[in-house]
Backbone as ProteinMPNN parsed JSONL, in Angstrom:
{"seq_chain_A": "MHYRVAILIVLFSAGTAFGQTDDRSLRENMVDKQLKGRDITDKATIKAMLEVPRHEFVPEDLKHLAYGDGPLPIGEEQTISQPYIVAFMTQSLNLKPDDQVLEIGTGSGYQAAVLAEIVDSVHTIEIVEKLGLRAKKKLRELGYTNVNVKIGDGYHGWPEKSPFDAIIVTAGAETIPPALIEQLADGGRLIIPKGSTASVQQLVLATKSNGKLKTKTLLPVRFVPFTRDRNR", "coords_chain_A": {"N_chain_A": [[82.541, 99.8, 73.308], [83.389, 98.983, 76.762], [82.694, 97.497, 80.014], [83.441, 98.023, 83.563], [85.558, 98.703, 87.023], [87.156, 100.783, 89.895], [88.384, 101.653, 93.364], [88.659, 102.965, 96.852], [89.085, 102.47, 100.464], [88.734, 100.313, 103.236], [89.861, 97.661, 104.663], [90.552, 94.318, 104.005], [91.407, 91.03, 105.189], [94.361, 89.545, 103.812], [93.684, 87.149, 102.664], [91.051, 87.223, 101.945], [88.397, 86.559, 99.75], [87.246, 88.096, 96.74], [83.998, 88.945, 96.072], [81.305, 89.396, 93.702], [79.396, 91.232, 94.697], [80.745, 92.316, 96.926], [83.139, 93.519, 95.821], [82.016, 95.409, 94.174], [80.741, 97.131, 95.96], [82.964, 98.122, 97.266], [84.154, 99.546, 95.209], [82.21, 101.474, 94.771], [82.367, 102.846, 97.173], [84.983, 103.776, 96.978], [84.756, 105.486, 94.734], [82.876, 107.371, 95.674], [84.199, 108.486, 97.953], [86.951, 108.956, 97.269], [86.973, 110.021, 94.701], [84.531, 111.511, 93.794], [84.468, 112.909, 96.104], [86.529, 114.607, 95.843], [87.576, 116.216, 93.084], [86.494, 114.982, 90.852], [84.25, 114.894, 88.367], [83.323, 114.206, 85.875], [80.997, 112.328, 84.128], [81.354, 110.053, 82.49], [83.91, 109.195, 83.198], [83.567, 108.62, 85.93], [81.69, 106.536, 85.746], [83.22, 104.627, 84.396], [85.251, 104.132, 86.284], [83.725, 102.95, 88.215], [83.111, 100.568, 87.057], [85.441, 99.084, 86.291], [87.3, 96.411, 87.598], [89.554, 96.944, 89.864], [90.98, 95.282, 91.577], [91.587, 93.097, 90.07], [93.829, 93.741, 88.7], [96.027, 93.912, 90.303], [98.744, 92.397, 92.223], [98.214, 89.149, 93.709], [98.679, 89.029, 96.499], [98.169, 91.594, 97.248], [95.592, 92.273, 96.852], [93.76, 92.893, 98.831], [94.271, 95.497, 99.287], [93.484, 96.826, 97.091], [91.505, 98.802, 96.633], [92.3, 100.984, 98.006], [93.491, 104.328, 98.77], [95.877, 104.924, 97.059], [98.985, 104.255, 95.211], [100.177, 101.005, 94.021], [102.661, 98.41, 94.095], [103.484, 96.49, 91.162], [105.321, 94.751, 90.336], [108.508, 94.292, 88.587], [109.635, 96.747, 89.17], [107.641, 98.639, 88.813], [104.468, 100.406, 89.078], [100.92, 100.424, 89.875], [98.853, 103.099, 89.322], [97.573, 105.469, 91.748], [94.085, 105.442, 92.327], [92.704, 107.94, 92.186], [94.447, 109.516, 90.616], [94.416, 108.117, 88.209], [91.737, 108.544, 87.493], [91.712, 111.356, 87.397], [93.524, 111.962, 85.313], [92.233, 110.711, 83.206], [89.748, 112.089, 83.112], [90.716, 114.644, 82.488], [91.392, 114.469, 79.815], [89.076, 114.787, 78.405], [87.393, 112.933, 76.967], [85.743, 111.442, 74.105], [83.176, 109.204, 72.881], [83.868, 108.134, 70.319], [86.59, 108.46, 70.141], [90.051, 107.744, 69.427], [92.551, 106.376, 71.289], [95.895, 106.625, 72.527], [97.995, 104.977, 74.749], [100.879, 105.31, 76.657], [102.827, 103.163, 78.335], [101.654, 100.602, 79.554], [101.662, 98.998, 81.865], [99.947, 97.518, 84.475], [97.612, 97.323, 83.061], [95.336, 98.468, 83.927], [94.691, 101.291, 83.61], [94.286, 101.31, 80.852], [92.007, 99.718, 80.672], [90.119, 101.34, 81.965], [90.035, 103.491, 80.162], [89.045, 102.097, 77.971], [86.433, 101.662, 78.645], [85.25, 103.993, 77.965], [85.946, 104.95, 75.382], [86.088, 104.077, 71.816], [88.407, 102.751, 70.834], [91.538, 101.656, 72.121], [94.979, 101.936, 72.106], [97.831, 100.598, 73.396], [101.112, 100.755, 74.737], [103.801, 98.898, 76.052], [106.979, 98.697, 77.41], [108.234, 96.821, 79.026], [108.37, 93.556, 78.645], [107.314, 91.346, 80.146], [105.359, 92.542, 81.789], [103.704, 93.676, 79.822], [102.715, 91.417, 78.416], [101.375, 90.134, 80.474], [99.409, 92.039, 81.1], [98.034, 92.121, 78.675], [96.93, 89.543, 78.59], [95.27, 89.635, 80.877], [93.475, 91.738, 80.214], [92.228, 90.602, 78.019], [91.0, 88.399, 79.237], [89.124, 89.72, 80.78], [87.464, 90.693, 78.896], [87.998, 92.944, 77.318], [87.939, 93.793, 74.365], [88.473, 95.937, 72.769], [90.98, 96.939, 73.215], [94.282, 97.237, 72.233], [97.343, 95.81, 72.637], [100.802, 96.478, 72.627], [104.184, 95.43, 72.634], [106.939, 97.335, 73.234], [108.976, 100.318, 72.609], [107.652, 103.114, 73.888], [108.382, 105.717, 73.374], [108.53, 106.242, 70.718], [105.961, 106.151, 69.911], [103.06, 105.034, 68.097], [103.021, 104.934, 65.079], [101.679, 103.684, 62.908], [99.065, 103.47, 63.708], [98.214, 106.007, 64.109], [96.474, 109.139, 63.264], [96.012, 110.124, 66.749], [93.305, 110.862, 68.909], [93.607, 111.364, 71.538], [96.309, 111.165, 73.849], [97.891, 109.435, 76.428], [100.348, 109.457, 78.842], [101.941, 107.411, 81.091], [104.229, 107.588, 82.645], [107.054, 109.309, 84.008], [108.613, 111.961, 82.236], [111.289, 113.942, 80.897], [110.839, 115.662, 78.772], [108.247, 116.158, 76.282], [107.904, 113.501, 74.099], [108.861, 113.91, 70.713], [107.685, 112.322, 68.676], [105.193, 111.665, 69.686], [103.872, 114.076, 69.698], [103.726, 114.531, 66.967], [102.039, 112.445, 66.237], [99.657, 113.089, 67.374], [96.38, 114.067, 66.801], [95.018, 116.968, 65.133], [93.547, 119.197, 67.305], [93.659, 117.351, 69.222], [94.359, 115.924, 72.523], [96.905, 115.652, 74.966], [98.312, 114.098, 77.776], [100.754, 114.158, 80.318], [103.22, 113.245, 82.765], [105.603, 115.516, 83.588], [109.033, 116.349, 83.891], [111.881, 116.026, 86.131], [112.582, 112.747, 87.217], [113.709, 112.426, 89.611], [112.644, 114.101, 91.375], [109.619, 115.869, 92.348], [107.226, 115.76, 89.784], [105.401, 117.576, 87.216], [102.083, 117.353, 86.239], [101.121, 117.628, 83.0], [98.922, 119.018, 80.631], [98.499, 118.962, 77.232], [97.385, 120.572, 74.306], [96.698, 120.268, 70.887], [96.644, 122.473, 68.213], [96.154, 123.609, 65.004], [98.62, 122.55, 64.329], [100.266, 123.416, 66.36], [101.378, 123.262, 69.766], [99.797, 123.731, 72.819], [100.318, 124.14, 76.21], [99.343, 123.226, 79.577], [99.804, 123.367, 83.009], [98.811, 121.072, 85.463], [98.859, 119.648, 88.074], [101.067, 118.687, 90.813], [102.894, 115.611, 90.699], [104.03, 112.184, 91.196], [105.676, 109.895, 89.296], [106.847, 106.73, 87.977], [109.989, 106.456, 86.158], [110.153, 107.273, 82.633], [110.769, 104.682, 80.628], [113.276, 103.816, 78.302], [114.254, 102.232, 75.194], [117.424, 101.812, 74.696], [118.805, 100.744, 72.613], [117.779, 101.449, 70.252]], "CA_chain_A": [[83.016, 100.143, 74.649], [83.215, 97.889, 77.701], [82.305, 97.949, 81.355], [84.009, 97.6, 84.865], [86.043, 99.874, 87.882], [88.176, 100.919, 90.949], [88.877, 102.48, 94.492], [88.897, 103.231, 98.281], [89.767, 101.711, 101.492], [88.142, 99.12, 103.831], [90.893, 96.631, 104.575], [90.225, 92.931, 104.275], [92.599, 90.209, 105.36], [94.917, 89.24, 102.504], [93.11, 85.936, 102.105], [89.636, 87.393, 101.649], [88.045, 86.466, 98.333], [86.387, 89.17, 96.286], [82.779, 88.51, 95.41], [80.77, 90.439, 92.83], [78.751, 92.256, 95.516], [81.748, 92.959, 97.76], [84.027, 94.435, 95.105], [81.205, 96.519, 93.666], [80.535, 98.074, 97.06], [84.252, 98.761, 97.497], [84.342, 100.539, 94.144], [81.283, 102.575, 95.041], [82.95, 103.594, 98.285], [86.144, 104.439, 96.4], [84.3, 106.58, 93.877], [82.24, 108.401, 96.503], [85.128, 109.144, 98.872], [88.217, 109.361, 96.667], [86.808, 110.733, 93.429], [83.501, 112.541, 93.928], [84.823, 113.688, 97.287], [87.54, 115.579, 95.423], [87.12, 117.05, 91.97], [86.148, 114.179, 89.687], [82.833, 115.137, 88.088], [82.954, 113.712, 84.551], [80.142, 111.154, 84.29], [81.934, 108.896, 81.815], [85.032, 108.749, 84.011], [83.021, 108.012, 87.141], [81.085, 105.257, 85.366], [84.306, 103.7, 84.086], [85.912, 103.763, 87.531], [82.8, 102.069, 88.927], [83.005, 99.294, 86.363], [86.685, 98.306, 86.164], [87.687, 95.758, 88.855], [90.974, 97.222, 90.106], [91.622, 94.154, 92.25], [92.032, 92.134, 89.056], [95.057, 94.243, 88.092], [97.106, 93.986, 91.299], [99.196, 91.075, 92.65], [97.305, 88.41, 94.588], [98.881, 89.35, 97.915], [97.823, 92.996, 97.503], [94.191, 92.493, 96.471], [93.026, 93.504, 99.949], [94.576, 96.936, 99.265], [93.194, 97.287, 95.733], [90.643, 99.979, 96.573], [92.845, 102.02, 98.872], [93.807, 105.612, 98.134], [97.312, 105.021, 96.808], [99.536, 103.345, 94.199], [100.636, 99.717, 94.523], [103.655, 97.789, 93.221], [102.978, 95.401, 90.318], [106.476, 93.994, 89.882], [109.385, 94.899, 87.584], [109.875, 98.118, 89.622], [106.558, 99.472, 88.293], [103.321, 100.533, 89.977], [99.592, 100.789, 89.386], [98.658, 104.434, 89.882], [96.496, 105.791, 92.678], [92.825, 105.584, 91.594], [92.383, 109.341, 91.924], [95.277, 109.99, 89.508], [93.854, 107.49, 87.007], [90.503, 109.26, 87.172], [92.034, 112.748, 87.065], [94.119, 111.998, 83.98], [91.177, 110.33, 82.262], [88.822, 113.217, 83.018], [91.393, 115.788, 81.865], [91.475, 114.277, 78.368], [87.788, 115.151, 77.819], [87.224, 111.902, 75.944], [84.479, 111.217, 73.416], [83.016, 107.779, 72.581], [84.513, 107.695, 69.076], [88.018, 108.788, 70.17], [91.094, 106.719, 69.385], [93.483, 106.797, 72.33], [97.172, 105.944, 72.683], [98.549, 105.004, 76.095], [102.28, 104.921, 76.766], [103.048, 102.581, 79.66], [100.489, 99.768, 79.877], [101.746, 98.56, 83.255], [99.026, 96.446, 84.848], [96.481, 97.301, 82.134], [94.169, 99.1, 84.571], [94.34, 102.547, 82.952], [93.753, 100.965, 79.531], [90.646, 99.225, 80.871], [89.281, 102.51, 82.254], [89.862, 104.191, 78.894], [88.24, 101.254, 77.087], [85.03, 101.817, 79.029], [84.762, 105.286, 77.487], [86.198, 105.19, 73.953], [85.972, 102.936, 70.913], [89.64, 101.986, 70.673], [92.699, 102.025, 72.921], [96.233, 101.311, 71.707], [98.701, 100.799, 74.542], [102.466, 100.242, 74.536], [104.551, 98.593, 77.262], [108.346, 98.297, 77.074], [108.605, 95.647, 79.819], [107.618, 92.466, 78.004], [106.575, 90.55, 81.129], [104.168, 93.303, 82.174], [102.84, 93.82, 78.658], [102.047, 90.144, 78.138], [100.444, 89.89, 81.573], [98.282, 92.958, 80.932], [97.285, 91.677, 77.497], [96.162, 88.368, 79.0], [94.227, 90.058, 81.811], [92.471, 92.516, 79.481], [91.476, 89.652, 77.199], [90.16, 87.624, 80.15], [88.024, 90.57, 81.251], [86.592, 91.02, 77.763], [88.284, 94.243, 76.703], [88.333, 93.516, 72.98], [88.818, 97.192, 72.089], [92.321, 97.349, 73.638], [95.348, 96.621, 71.452], [98.58, 95.922, 73.408], [102.042, 96.295, 71.871], [105.411, 95.44, 73.413], [107.887, 98.176, 72.524], [109.4, 101.596, 73.171], [106.596, 104.095, 73.702], [108.921, 107.017, 72.963], [108.296, 106.383, 69.278], [104.534, 106.103, 69.646], [102.544, 103.939, 67.263], [102.686, 105.686, 63.866], [100.745, 102.984, 62.023], [97.698, 103.631, 64.221], [97.929, 107.438, 64.268], [96.579, 110.051, 64.408], [95.249, 109.818, 67.952], [92.528, 111.973, 69.466], [94.148, 111.609, 72.877], [97.468, 110.361, 74.233], [98.144, 109.484, 77.86], [101.653, 108.898, 79.191], [101.864, 107.063, 82.509], [105.575, 107.553, 83.202], [107.623, 110.649, 84.014], [109.575, 112.269, 81.172], [111.853, 115.3, 80.938], [110.175, 116.422, 77.716], [107.247, 115.402, 75.525], [108.531, 112.889, 72.928], [108.424, 114.517, 69.448], [106.83, 111.411, 67.906], [103.837, 111.724, 70.227], [103.298, 115.34, 69.205], [103.425, 114.311, 65.546], [100.941, 111.485, 66.087], [98.45, 113.651, 67.976], [95.52, 114.705, 65.809], [94.721, 118.373, 65.379], [92.46, 119.235, 68.274], [93.885, 116.276, 70.172], [94.848, 116.241, 73.862], [97.961, 114.766, 75.467], [98.604, 114.339, 79.184], [102.031, 113.531, 80.631], [103.967, 113.742, 83.928], [106.786, 116.123, 82.992], [110.022, 116.817, 84.842], [112.866, 115.067, 86.593], [112.027, 111.665, 88.025], [114.377, 112.473, 90.91], [111.875, 115.016, 92.22], [108.21, 115.947, 91.985], [106.957, 116.175, 88.406], [104.158, 118.313, 86.995], [101.197, 116.748, 85.254], [100.897, 118.648, 81.975], [97.946, 118.754, 79.581], [98.838, 119.671, 76.0], [96.363, 120.543, 73.269], [97.266, 120.585, 69.575], [95.765, 123.28, 67.37], [96.857, 124.108, 63.816], [99.995, 122.068, 64.356], [101.007, 123.961, 67.497], [101.023, 122.67, 71.042], [99.584, 124.634, 73.939], [100.382, 123.326, 77.422], [98.803, 123.746, 80.834], [100.223, 122.574, 84.159], [97.629, 120.727, 86.237], [99.148, 119.399, 89.481], [102.304, 117.942, 91.053], [102.708, 114.164, 90.781], [105.234, 111.359, 91.184], [105.531, 108.703, 88.467], [108.079, 106.009, 87.674], [110.627, 107.044, 84.978], [109.853, 106.834, 81.269], [111.82, 103.744, 80.236], [113.62, 103.833, 76.873], [115.08, 101.183, 74.599], [118.62, 102.539, 74.252], [119.397, 100.093, 71.446], [117.148, 101.987, 69.035]], "C_chain_A": [[82.657, 99.025, 75.626], [82.88, 98.408, 79.099], [82.958, 97.244, 82.539], [84.556, 98.723, 85.764], [87.066, 99.759, 88.994], [87.838, 101.77, 92.181], [88.404, 102.416, 95.947], [89.025, 102.097, 99.269], [88.995, 100.47, 101.962], [89.118, 97.975, 103.646], [90.334, 95.264, 104.94], [91.519, 92.212, 104.62], [93.056, 89.793, 103.98], [94.26, 88.033, 101.871], [91.658, 86.084, 101.707], [89.368, 87.347, 100.152], [87.118, 87.62, 97.973], [85.173, 88.571, 95.596], [82.235, 89.668, 94.603], [80.155, 91.58, 93.629], [79.782, 93.035, 96.323], [82.601, 93.948, 96.985], [83.265, 95.611, 94.512], [81.014, 97.571, 94.757], [81.832, 98.805, 97.395], [84.516, 99.836, 96.45], [83.427, 101.748, 94.355], [81.818, 103.462, 96.151], [84.142, 104.408, 97.8], [85.736, 105.674, 95.592], [83.703, 107.714, 94.708], [83.255, 109.19, 97.321], [86.368, 109.712, 98.175], [88.07, 110.213, 95.408], [85.781, 111.86, 93.534], [83.805, 113.451, 95.11], [85.906, 114.709, 96.995], [86.977, 116.376, 94.258], [86.829, 116.254, 90.703], [84.641, 114.269, 89.463], [82.375, 114.57, 86.749], [82.2, 112.385, 84.674], [80.731, 109.907, 83.659], [83.098, 108.321, 82.62], [84.545, 108.043, 85.263], [82.425, 106.639, 86.839], [82.169, 104.211, 85.1], [84.996, 103.22, 85.358], [85.026, 102.846, 88.385], [82.781, 100.67, 88.325], [84.277, 98.448, 86.382], [87.116, 97.715, 87.514], [89.177, 95.917, 89.136], [91.693, 96.04, 90.763], [92.118, 93.091, 91.276], [93.392, 92.517, 88.471], [96.219, 94.37, 89.068], [97.528, 92.577, 91.69], [98.259, 90.465, 93.685], [97.435, 88.838, 96.05], [98.551, 90.792, 98.266], [96.356, 93.299, 97.175], [93.395, 93.169, 97.579], [93.273, 95.008, 100.033], [94.137, 97.596, 97.961], [92.388, 98.578, 95.671], [91.055, 101.071, 97.563], [93.275, 103.233, 98.072], [95.315, 105.77, 97.92], [97.75, 104.069, 95.709], [99.967, 102.038, 94.856], [101.683, 99.144, 93.571], [103.039, 96.65, 92.418], [104.121, 94.533, 89.795], [107.273, 94.756, 88.848], [109.661, 96.381, 87.888], [108.851, 99.12, 89.066], [105.39, 99.479, 89.281], [102.016, 100.708, 89.198], [99.263, 102.099, 90.086], [97.507, 104.5, 90.876], [95.208, 105.99, 91.883], [92.471, 107.03, 91.248], [93.165, 109.869, 90.726], [94.792, 109.401, 88.193], [92.61, 108.251, 86.549], [90.788, 110.694, 86.719], [92.6, 112.855, 85.651], [93.084, 111.668, 82.906], [90.215, 111.488, 82.04], [89.437, 114.39, 82.261], [91.468, 115.689, 80.342], [90.167, 114.591, 77.643], [87.434, 114.213, 76.662], [85.805, 111.826, 75.388], [84.388, 109.743, 73.022], [83.754, 107.293, 71.336], [86.001, 108.038, 69.016], [88.882, 107.544, 70.032], [92.207, 107.207, 70.306], [94.757, 105.951, 72.306], [97.621, 106.093, 74.127], [100.001, 104.547, 76.031], [102.534, 104.444, 78.192], [101.844, 101.784, 80.121], [100.481, 99.359, 81.341], [100.847, 97.375, 83.527], [97.891, 96.271, 83.841], [95.254, 98.012, 82.675], [93.74, 100.392, 83.881], [93.738, 102.286, 81.571], [92.311, 100.489, 79.638], [89.682, 100.377, 81.154], [89.003, 103.287, 80.967], [88.912, 103.424, 77.971], [86.759, 101.286, 77.423], [84.403, 103.048, 78.376], [84.858, 105.445, 75.982], [86.132, 103.901, 73.145], [87.239, 102.1, 70.83], [90.786, 102.567, 71.492], [93.898, 101.234, 72.412], [97.228, 101.624, 72.82], [100.028, 100.083, 74.357], [103.169, 100.059, 75.873], [105.939, 98.071, 76.876], [108.81, 97.065, 77.844], [107.745, 94.47, 79.355], [106.761, 91.673, 78.983], [105.279, 91.247, 81.542], [103.182, 93.404, 81.014], [102.054, 92.56, 78.356], [101.018, 89.813, 79.223], [99.196, 90.771, 81.427], [97.406, 92.536, 79.752], [96.388, 90.496, 77.835], [95.004, 88.762, 79.907], [93.11, 90.824, 81.1], [91.602, 91.607, 78.615], [90.526, 88.837, 78.072], [88.938, 88.418, 80.601], [87.136, 91.074, 80.118], [86.828, 92.353, 77.098], [88.843, 94.047, 75.289], [88.727, 94.772, 72.21], [90.156, 97.769, 72.554], [93.36, 96.545, 72.857], [96.67, 96.872, 72.169], [99.79, 95.622, 72.521], [103.229, 96.331, 72.825], [106.43, 96.266, 72.633], [108.202, 99.458, 73.263], [108.357, 102.664, 72.86], [107.076, 105.457, 73.258], [108.627, 107.294, 71.498], [106.813, 106.335, 68.917], [104.15, 104.881, 68.834], [102.072, 104.558, 65.947], [101.662, 105.02, 62.955], [99.283, 103.17, 62.433], [97.29, 105.098, 64.352], [97.105, 107.958, 63.09], [95.663, 109.638, 65.557], [94.525, 111.065, 68.452], [93.029, 112.344, 70.862], [95.309, 110.667, 73.122], [97.691, 110.548, 75.725], [99.461, 108.77, 78.147], [101.673, 108.659, 80.69], [103.241, 106.82, 83.12], [106.178, 108.942, 83.071], [108.686, 110.837, 82.943], [110.052, 113.709, 81.306], [111.146, 116.21, 79.943], [109.123, 115.542, 77.042], [107.926, 114.812, 74.284], [107.982, 113.477, 71.629], [107.464, 113.634, 68.653], [105.382, 111.464, 68.383], [103.131, 113.003, 69.784], [102.875, 115.179, 67.757], [102.199, 113.44, 65.362], [99.632, 111.945, 66.725], [97.651, 114.388, 66.911], [95.33, 116.181, 66.13], [93.463, 118.452, 66.245], [92.602, 118.173, 69.343], [94.467, 116.757, 71.491], [95.879, 115.196, 74.292], [98.231, 115.11, 76.928], [99.824, 113.519, 79.585], [102.625, 114.1, 81.918], [105.321, 114.255, 83.407], [107.728, 116.645, 84.076], [110.967, 115.707, 85.256], [112.22, 114.003, 87.47], [112.692, 111.596, 89.402], [113.638, 113.389, 91.879], [110.41, 114.978, 91.793], [108.079, 116.431, 90.553], [105.672, 117.001, 88.365], [103.346, 117.595, 85.934], [100.791, 117.839, 84.273], [99.872, 118.162, 80.961], [98.294, 119.611, 78.377], [97.715, 119.499, 74.982], [96.976, 121.004, 71.955], [96.248, 121.325, 68.725], [96.564, 123.894, 66.233], [98.343, 123.756, 63.857], [100.82, 122.55, 65.529], [100.474, 123.383, 68.8], [100.913, 123.734, 72.127], [99.525, 123.791, 75.207], [99.832, 124.044, 78.651], [99.235, 122.808, 81.957], [99.032, 122.34, 85.084], [97.905, 120.513, 87.726], [100.445, 118.613, 89.637], [102.008, 116.458, 91.237], [104.068, 113.471, 90.917], [104.944, 110.09, 90.381], [106.88, 108.02, 88.308], [108.671, 106.605, 86.401], [110.134, 106.446, 83.669], [111.024, 105.969, 80.813], [112.015, 103.744, 78.729], [114.399, 102.595, 76.465], [116.304, 101.868, 74.006], [119.307, 101.898, 73.06], [118.817, 100.61, 70.137], [117.726, 103.351, 68.705]], "O_chain_A": [[81.755, 98.226, 75.372], [82.796, 99.616, 79.322], [83.04, 96.016, 82.553], [84.132, 99.832, 85.439], [87.784, 98.761, 89.063], [86.973, 102.63, 92.015], [87.548, 101.544, 96.1], [89.064, 100.921, 98.908], [88.635, 99.642, 101.126], [89.184, 97.385, 102.568], [89.739, 95.065, 105.999], [92.607, 92.731, 104.369], [92.241, 89.694, 103.063], [94.276, 87.903, 100.647], [91.08, 85.139, 101.17], [90.042, 88.025, 99.377], [86.311, 88.065, 98.789], [85.302, 87.789, 94.654], [82.656, 90.808, 94.796], [80.353, 92.75, 93.303], [79.715, 94.261, 96.404], [82.781, 95.086, 97.42], [83.822, 96.698, 94.366], [81.117, 98.769, 94.493], [81.804, 99.978, 97.767], [85.037, 100.906, 96.765], [83.828, 102.892, 94.143], [81.731, 104.688, 96.074], [84.299, 105.576, 98.158], [86.302, 106.756, 95.751], [83.997, 108.884, 94.466], [83.186, 110.418, 97.382], [86.783, 110.833, 98.468], [88.939, 111.026, 95.092], [86.125, 113.031, 93.378], [83.437, 114.625, 95.109], [86.172, 115.585, 97.819], [86.013, 117.125, 94.419], [86.908, 116.794, 89.599], [83.854, 113.779, 90.274], [81.173, 114.462, 86.504], [82.712, 111.43, 85.259], [80.625, 108.817, 84.223], [83.252, 107.103, 82.711], [85.058, 106.982, 85.618], [82.634, 105.689, 87.594], [82.053, 103.06, 85.522], [85.293, 102.033, 85.494], [85.533, 102.059, 89.185], [82.469, 99.698, 89.014], [84.2, 97.224, 86.479], [87.281, 98.461, 88.479], [89.979, 95.099, 88.686], [92.882, 95.827, 90.527], [92.974, 92.277, 91.624], [94.034, 91.697, 87.815], [97.281, 94.877, 88.707], [96.751, 91.639, 91.509], [97.597, 91.178, 94.44], [96.436, 88.992, 96.752], [98.636, 91.185, 99.429], [95.935, 94.455, 97.217], [92.465, 93.928, 97.306], [92.575, 95.716, 100.759], [94.386, 98.782, 97.747], [92.57, 99.371, 94.747], [90.269, 101.955, 97.906], [93.406, 103.173, 96.849], [95.949, 106.638, 98.521], [96.996, 103.181, 95.313], [100.106, 101.959, 96.076], [101.604, 99.368, 92.364], [102.178, 95.927, 92.918], [103.921, 93.688, 88.923], [106.795, 95.744, 88.29], [109.893, 97.172, 86.974], [109.16, 100.296, 88.875], [105.334, 98.662, 90.2], [102.015, 101.088, 88.027], [99.38, 102.199, 91.307], [96.587, 103.682, 90.84], [95.237, 106.653, 90.847], [91.996, 107.311, 90.148], [92.61, 110.595, 89.901], [94.756, 110.093, 87.176], [92.456, 108.559, 85.367], [90.177, 111.184, 85.769], [92.205, 113.733, 84.884], [93.068, 112.274, 81.835], [89.904, 111.827, 80.898], [88.755, 115.055, 81.482], [91.593, 116.704, 79.657], [90.139, 114.657, 76.414], [87.206, 114.649, 75.533], [84.822, 112.097, 76.076], [85.419, 109.094, 72.846], [84.218, 106.154, 71.303], [86.616, 107.92, 67.956], [88.508, 106.449, 70.454], [92.739, 108.303, 70.131], [94.714, 104.739, 72.096], [97.63, 107.198, 74.67], [100.312, 103.522, 75.425], [102.463, 105.227, 79.14], [101.092, 102.236, 80.985], [99.435, 99.367, 81.989], [100.971, 96.337, 82.877], [97.278, 95.206, 83.768], [94.25, 98.149, 81.976], [92.556, 100.576, 83.597], [92.792, 102.961, 81.166], [91.484, 100.819, 78.789], [88.561, 100.392, 80.645], [87.868, 103.692, 80.714], [88.084, 104.019, 77.281], [85.922, 100.972, 76.577], [83.182, 103.139, 78.248], [83.957, 106.01, 75.361], [86.121, 102.797, 73.691], [87.166, 100.873, 70.761], [90.983, 103.781, 71.555], [93.84, 100.01, 72.299], [97.444, 102.79, 73.148], [100.072, 98.949, 73.881], [103.141, 100.947, 76.725], [106.056, 97.118, 76.105], [109.685, 96.338, 77.374], [106.549, 94.406, 79.641], [105.608, 91.361, 78.686], [104.228, 90.612, 81.632], [101.976, 93.24, 81.197], [100.858, 92.625, 78.071], [99.941, 89.287, 78.939], [98.071, 90.304, 81.608], [96.178, 92.59, 79.832], [95.229, 90.448, 77.422], [93.884, 88.283, 79.731], [91.931, 90.582, 81.357], [90.395, 91.816, 78.494], [89.377, 88.609, 77.694], [87.855, 87.862, 80.781], [86.17, 91.799, 80.355], [85.956, 92.852, 76.386], [90.05, 94.125, 75.06], [89.262, 94.673, 71.107], [90.441, 98.944, 72.321], [93.312, 95.316, 72.83], [97.086, 98.023, 72.302], [99.802, 94.647, 71.769], [103.277, 97.169, 73.726], [106.75, 95.933, 71.492], [107.759, 99.667, 74.393], [108.197, 103.069, 71.709], [106.276, 106.278, 72.811], [108.491, 108.447, 71.09], [106.453, 106.465, 67.747], [104.812, 103.844, 68.874], [100.87, 104.694, 65.719], [100.869, 105.701, 62.303], [98.378, 103.044, 61.609], [96.138, 105.393, 64.674], [97.035, 107.313, 62.043], [94.685, 108.914, 65.372], [95.064, 112.171, 68.422], [92.893, 113.484, 71.305], [95.305, 109.522, 72.67], [97.683, 111.671, 76.23], [99.66, 107.624, 77.745], [101.452, 109.582, 81.474], [103.407, 105.967, 83.991], [105.857, 109.675, 82.135], [109.554, 109.983, 82.761], [109.315, 114.581, 81.767], [110.887, 117.378, 80.23], [109.119, 114.324, 77.217], [108.477, 115.569, 73.484], [106.765, 113.54, 71.452], [106.533, 114.14, 68.027], [104.454, 111.325, 67.586], [101.927, 112.998, 69.528], [101.8, 115.631, 67.361], [101.407, 113.659, 64.445], [98.615, 111.26, 66.624], [98.189, 115.238, 66.202], [95.47, 116.59, 67.283], [92.443, 117.838, 65.933], [91.784, 118.088, 70.259], [95.004, 117.862, 71.574], [95.731, 114.007, 74.008], [98.362, 116.284, 77.277], [99.929, 112.34, 79.246], [102.548, 115.307, 82.149], [106.095, 113.481, 82.843], [107.305, 117.286, 85.038], [110.857, 114.577, 84.781], [111.415, 114.31, 88.349], [112.288, 110.805, 90.254], [113.968, 113.445, 93.064], [110.015, 114.149, 90.973], [108.736, 117.391, 90.15], [104.954, 117.106, 89.36], [103.855, 117.268, 84.862], [100.194, 118.845, 84.658], [99.945, 117.027, 80.49], [98.377, 120.835, 78.478], [97.169, 118.407, 74.822], [97.688, 122.007, 71.912], [95.124, 120.859, 68.539], [97.536, 124.612, 66.466], [99.201, 124.552, 63.474], [101.968, 122.134, 65.683], [99.293, 123.059, 68.925], [101.827, 124.535, 72.323], [98.762, 122.827, 75.272], [99.851, 125.27, 78.752], [99.051, 121.595, 81.863], [98.328, 123.281, 85.45], [97.251, 121.136, 88.562], [100.879, 117.944, 88.699], [101.007, 116.085, 91.849], [105.116, 114.099, 90.77], [104.07, 109.304, 90.747], [107.928, 108.644, 88.48], [107.934, 107.21, 85.622], [109.751, 105.279, 83.602], [112.137, 106.465, 80.632], [111.049, 103.68, 77.969], [115.106, 101.99, 77.271], [116.223, 102.444, 72.921], [120.284, 102.44, 72.544], [119.29, 100.264, 69.054], [117.326, 103.969, 67.718]]}, "name": "protein", "num_of_chains": 1, "seq": "MHYRVAILIVLFSAGTAFGQTDDRSLRENMVDKQLKGRDITDKATIKAMLEVPRHEFVPEDLKHLAYGDGPLPIGEEQTISQPYIVAFMTQSLNLKPDDQVLEIGTGSGYQAAVLAEIVDSVHTIEIVEKLGLRAKKKLRELGYTNVNVKIGDGYHGWPEKSPFDAIIVTAGAETIPPALIEQLADGGRLIIPKGSTASVQQLVLATKSNGKLKTKTLLPVRFVPFTRDRNR"}
């Protein structure tokens, strides 16, 4: 497992450089106000959010907003999720240190880094090649050797690496992809924004037991659409 973090406000000018002390204090403020101030109580999640440098995963001109309470654009019509949502989804998976996790939608790589602080191995798939390669480079630079990035269609999962103890989908989908259900281990947990991307979606937590899936609706959210490779 590895170590780093994210969150809350305090606006710097866009040209302000982040120092080790400054960004740490911003993350502490983020965690205290945006996470602990709400309903994030899982110690592993809080520690991970304190460690991962969110400013490293956003565009240069938006670094001064990195620890604010909201999502940010990362290019290619994609976003890095609000820190609270990252923490909420992570906490909801009830992760264990020896879990193997699949993430659908690498994006900036931030969520993968948070997961990598908690579990032994993270496999993450990104369909937008430019984003996937950028995230892979950034994760490697930050020392996240337990994250494996693949460029491809996440709808099909990653069968060669399955089964997974937990699966996290960071894009809105009408239904849970059948391949992800198949690749989820018995007793495994899956979290996904479900519903039409034209309106508010519902964050759904699914648990697999004896081959059957039990779902629970957690809260309303808005995510970018689940992108598919229509040539497959």
